[in-house]
N, C-alpha and C positions, 0 to 999 in steps of 0.2 A: 348364521354367518359366524365364522371363526373370529376369535379376538385378534386384532392386529398384532403382528409380530415383525421384527426386522427381517428383511428379505434381501438376499445377496445374489439373486439369480435373475434379475431383470436383464432381458436379452439385448442390451446395448452396451458396448464397451465404454461408452461415454458416461455410464452410470456408476462406474467404479468409484468416482469421487463423491457419490451421493449416499454412501452407506449409512451415514448418520441422519440422512434427510429423506428416507424412503421407508415405506412400510408395506408388507405383503398382506393382502386380505383375500380369503377364499369365499366365493359365493356359490350357493347351490342354484340349480336351474330354477328360474322363476323369481328369484330374489331381486329386489330393487337395489341398485348400486348407488344412484343419487336421483333426486327428484327436481323437476323444474321449479325454480323459484327459491330453492334452498341455498344456504351459504356455500360458497365454493372455495374451501381453503387449500385444496390440492389440485394438481394435474394428475390425471389418471392414465396409466399405461397398461394396455391389455397384454398379459403374459401368456395366458392359456384360455381357450374357450371362445365363445362368440357372445357378443353383447348387442342387444337390440337398442337402438337410439330412436326416440320418438318425441313428438310435440303433443302436449296436452292441449286440445283446442276447445274444450268445453267439458261440461259434466259428463263423465263416462264416454268421452269422444277423444280420439287421438289420431295422429297421422304418423305412421312409421316412416322414418326418413333415411335410416341406414342400418347396416350391421357392422359393428367394429370387430375386427379379428386380431389375432396376435400381432404385435408391432404397431398398433394404432394407438394414438393419444386421444383422450377425451377430456373435456373441460379445459382445453388448451387456451381459451380466451382469458382465463383467470390470470395468466401471466401478464396480460396487457390491461389489467384493471377491472375486468368483469368479475364482480364480487358475488354474483349469484348465478346459478346454473340456468341456462336458457333453454334446456331440454332435459328430458329424463332418460335414464338408462336402466335396463333390466338384463340380468343374466339369461341368455337364451339357452345356454348349456351350463353345466358346471364350469366355473370360470375362476381364474386367478388374475388379480389385478395388483398393480404397484401404485401406491399413493405417494406422490412426490411433492415435497414442499416447493411451491411455485417460485419463490425467490431463488432457491438453490438451482433449479433448472434454468431459470432466466440467466443466471450468472454463467452457466455452462454454454448456453446459446451465444452469449456475448463473447465468451473466451474462445469459442470454437466455431468459426464462421462456416466451415464446410458442413459440420453437423447441422447447424442452423439452416443452411440451404436445403439439406435433405428434408428437414421438417417442413420448411416452407413449401417445397415441391409437393409433399404429401397433402398439406392443407389446401393447396391450389386444386388438386384433383377432387378433394372433398367438396370444395366450393363449387366446382363445375357440376358435381352431382346434385348439390342443393338447388342450383339454378335450373337443372333439368326437372327437379320436383316441382318447382314454381311453375314451369311451363306446362307440366302435366296437369296440375290442378287447375290452372287458369284457362288453358286452351283446348285440351284434348277431350274427346268423347270417352265414354267409359271403357270401350274396347281398347282404345289406344292407351289409356291409363293402366289397364291390367297387363297389356302386352309389355309396356315399358317396365312394370314391376317384375314380371317374369324374367325379362332379359337381365335386369339388374341382379336378381337372385340366382341366375344361372351362371354367374361368373365362375371360372374354374376353381378359385380358392374356396368359394362357398359350396360348390358341388363336392369337393373333396371332403367336406365336413357333413355331407348328406343333409344339406340345409333344410330341405322341405319336410324332413321327418320331425323337425322341431317347430314347424309353423302350422298353426291352425288356419282354417279358411278365413277366420276373422282377422288373423295377423296379415294374411295375404291381401285381404280387402283394405286393411289399414295402410298397406304399402301402396296401394293403387288409389287410395282416397275415394272408395266406392263402398256400397253396402255389401254385406256378406252374401245376401241373396243374389245380387248382381254378379259378384265374383264367381259364385257357383254356376250361374247361368252361362256366363261367357267362357268359363273353363270348358264346359260341355260343348259349346259352340266351337272353340278352338280345337278340341279333340275331333269333332266331326269334320272339320276342315283340314285335318292332317297336320296341324302345327305342333301339337303336343300329344303326349300319351299319359293318361291318368291311371295310377295304380294305388288305390288307397290315398294316403297323404302325398305319395311321391308324384312328382310332375317331371316328365322328361321332354326336353325340347326336341321335336322331330324335324321341323323345318324352320330354322332360325331366320332365313330370308323372308319367308312369309310373315313371321312374327314381327320382324323389324319393319316390314311394310305397314302392318297394322299399327305399330307403335308410332310411326311417322305420320300416317294419314288417318288413323282411326279416331 
């Protein structure tokens, strides 16, 4: 990881007042950005690259809950008094992030309600995704869990980044909260049923409607 240095290219016009309160850090693919349970002194803004967000659920066990892309905030709850990280993050690709002093960002949110509303809207969408994960883990069968994970990872923004080239089958299984062996088995089943096409690590959605049906009913 590079040493932190002042960063003047965070991609939000509202950050121009934060030059003295933000720091750029570059991470290589696979490097941890922050760990669950560690002190949370900053809000993190993703400038470039993709970041894997996951919960550590036990020794050597985790659930992947999201992929953060440029324009996303991480550790945002620290603004509201959450002093430790409630999840972990890792650079899925080479990434650049902006570390923002939380009190300085909080002041901007209070002074600029329109900007604050934009951030609230983004966090609402993230909250809906987290509720979907809870539903997947609690109620769905394994096929439905994997179908839901594939649909999430096949969003246009992720496909532009060739997302599957960065994910192992273990990563995919952790997004679905199933074993790696089960993920491999069901991927082959989905391919036989004409829902996806497999080419090495790449996964192409062939019949999204069928896959959505499995996600809802599987």
